[in-house]
C-alpha positions, 0 to 999 in steps of 0.5 A: 761523836759516840752514839750516846752523844748523838742520841742525847743531842737528837733527843734534846733538839727534838724536845726543843722543837716540840716544847716552847718556854711558854708551854713549859711554864703552862705545864709547870703552872698546872703541876703547881695547881694540882699540888695545891689540891693535895691538902683537900684529900680526906683526913682520918679522924679515927684516933680522935673519935676513939678517945672521946666519950660520945655523950659526955657533958651533954645536958639531956638529949632532945628529940628522937634519935630515929628521926631526921629532925633529931638535933645531931642530924643537922648535916647528915646524908644517908640512912640512920644507924639507929634505924638499922640495928646500930646507934648514934655512935655504933655501927650495926653488927656485921659492918665496920666504921669507915676510917674517915669522916665528915664533920658538922656543928649542930645546936642542941636545943636542950642546953643551947650549946653548939657541938662538933658532930662526926658523921661516920659511915658504916660499911660492909653490908648492903645499904640499910634502906630505912630512915633516910635523911638528907639534911645539908646544914653547913654542907660544903662542896665536894672539893672541901671533903672534910665538910661534904656529906656527898662523898661515899666515905666507905671508899677508905674501908675494907668494904666500899658498900655503904650501910648507914651513918652515925652521928658521934659527938666529939665535943663542944664547939668553942666558936659558934 
């Protein structure tokens, strides 16, 4: 018997002593459950956010964009970009919009319609520190990241430093 055969046989016997069928099935189950979590990773919505006009089709804006009670801020968590040198749909100078977002559905009291809102974090400078809002209507746990406002979405940007959050209208929600 050659040394390769002896080594292979010894390795196989050693593995059989350490690993039972039940242990193998348990590890396989863990691997399958871990693989099922892959669709929960954040989703890039950069292309969708760039192809829509933020205020198109909205009948009148109700409220003050620099207020936490503004209708678009129903699921926001962070500093408002409208108080930090930006606007509802644009980041302040010197920052960049994170390529991934969380979404929410908010009702505009001016026309009574539900709108899909994309909350984008602006990254790059130190945090703004003004107009902090923590509204959690429709927020989901962190294991459902597309609808969670508790994640630092700047982790996908060039700079991981969070500055503020925008509230961009993507369109009218088809279902309430």
